[in-house]
C-alpha positions in Angstrom: -3.7 -45.5 42.2 -4.0 -42.0 43.2 -7.1 -40.2 43.1 -7.1 -37.0 41.4 -10.7 -35.9 41.9 -9.6 -35.3 45.5 -6.1 -33.4 44.3 -7.9 -31.0 41.9 -11.7 -30.2 41.1 -10.7 -30.0 37.3 -9.0 -32.6 35.5 -9.0 -30.6 32.0 -7.3 -27.5 34.0 -4.0 -29.5 36.0 -0.9 -26.9 36.2 2.3 -28.3 35.4 3.2 -28.4 38.9 0.2 -30.6 39.8 0.7 -32.8 36.7 4.4 -33.5 37.9 3.4 -33.6 41.5 0.8 -36.0 40.6 3.7 -38.3 38.4 6.1 -37.9 41.4 3.4 -39.4 44.0 2.8 -42.3 41.4 6.4 -42.9 40.7 7.3 -42.9 44.6 4.6 -45.7 45.8 6.4 -48.7 47.1 7.3 -51.3 44.6 5.6 -54.0 46.8 8.5 -56.2 45.0 7.9 -59.9 46.7 10.7 -62.4 47.5 8.4 -65.4 46.5 8.3 -64.1 43.1 12.3 -64.5 43.0 13.9 -68.2 43.0 17.4 -66.7 45.0 17.6 -63.6 47.1 20.3 -62.0 44.4 17.8 -61.9 41.8 15.2 -60.5 44.3 18.4 -57.8 45.2 19.1 -57.2 41.4 15.6 -56.5 40.9 15.5 -54.2 44.0 18.5 -52.1 42.7 16.9 -51.9 39.0 13.5 -50.6 40.7 15.3 -48.1 42.8 17.4 -46.9 39.4 13.8 -46.4 37.8 13.4 -43.8 40.6 16.6 -42.2 40.3 15.9 -41.9 36.3 12.3 -40.4 37.1 13.5 -37.8 39.5 16.0 -36.6 36.9 13.5 -36.0 34.4 11.1 -34.3 36.7 14.2 -32.2 37.7 15.0 -31.4 34.3 11.1 -30.6 33.1 11.2 -28.3 36.3 14.2 -26.3 35.1 12.4 -25.2 32.0 9.3 -23.5 33.7 7.4 -23.1 30.6 6.5 -27.0 29.8 3.0 -27.1 29.3 1.0 -29.5 31.5 -1.2 -30.6 28.1 2.3 -31.9 26.8 2.9 -33.9 29.7 -0.5 -35.1 29.7 -0.9 -35.8 26.5 1.7 -38.6 27.0 -0.4 -40.5 29.2 -1.8 -43.4 26.7 -1.2 -47.1 27.0 -0.5 -48.6 30.1 -0.5 -45.5 32.1 -3.3 -42.9 32.1 -6.0 -40.9 33.7 -9.0 -43.0 34.1 -12.1 -41.4 36.1 -10.0 -39.1 38.1 -7.7 -41.7 38.6 -3.8 -42.0 37.4 -4.1 -45.9 36.1 -1.4 -48.4 35.3 -2.2 -51.7 33.6 0.4 -54.2 34.3 1.9 -56.1 31.4 3.8 -58.4 33.5 4.8 -57.3 36.9 3.7 -54.1 38.2 6.5 -53.4 40.7 8.8 -53.6 37.6 7.0 -51.6 35.1 5.2 -48.6 36.8 8.4 -46.2 37.4 9.6 -47.0 33.9 6.1 -46.0 32.8 6.3 -42.5 34.2 10.0 -42.3 32.8 8.1 -42.8 29.3 5.9 -40.0 29.8 8.4 -37.6 31.1 11.1 -38.0 28.7 8.1 -38.2 25.5 6.7 -34.8 26.7 10.4 -33.6 27.2 11.3 -34.6 23.6 8.2 -32.8 22.1 9.2 -29.6 24.4 12.2 -29.5 23.1 11.4 -30.2 19.4 9.2 -27.5 19.6 11.5 -25.0 21.3 14.4 -26.1 19.0 12.4 -26.4 15.5 13.1 -29.8 15.3 17.0 -29.8 15.3 17.8 -33.1 16.4 21.6 -32.0 17.0 20.5 -28.7 19.3 18.0 -31.4 21.2 20.7 -33.7 21.8 23.3 -30.9 22.8 20.3 -29.8 25.4 20.0 -33.3 26.6 23.6 -33.6 27.5 23.9 -30.3 28.9 20.7 -30.4 31.3 20.8 -34.4 32.2 24.0 -35.8 34.1 22.4 -39.0 34.2 24.0 -41.5 31.8 21.2 -44.0 32.7 18.5 -41.8 31.6 20.2 -40.8 28.5 20.8 -44.4 27.5 17.6 -45.4 28.2 15.0 -43.2 27.1 17.0 -40.8 24.2 19.2 -42.8 22.2 20.4 -41.5 18.8 19.6 -43.6 15.9 
């Protein structure tokens, strides 16, 4: 849990940079995988690789948002709903099954949603243009496959 109250005096006035720093710190937390929770070392190692991949995706989405310089903090903060949200000055994640495998995915969902909404506004809802921009700026196929599937 990260204490926002210490990071910024007014939670309603977070800048985009402060918002991204907050999400970065949250995502970079040590995942605290516990070998006891796995039947084999192989299962543990597979999960560890997946959790590391989730951080790579978060970093890809963060760098993509930083590339644009004009994604409003409010647009990002508005995606903090459900399990990952602000609560009394803290960024809080409510666990579904197993915190180490979920919290980075939650950050990625927030960032991917904010990016999509930003591009939807910027490109007047033109889905073809949005997907062209996605492929132009995101070089990580894992990110594209997991968070921007074309239906």
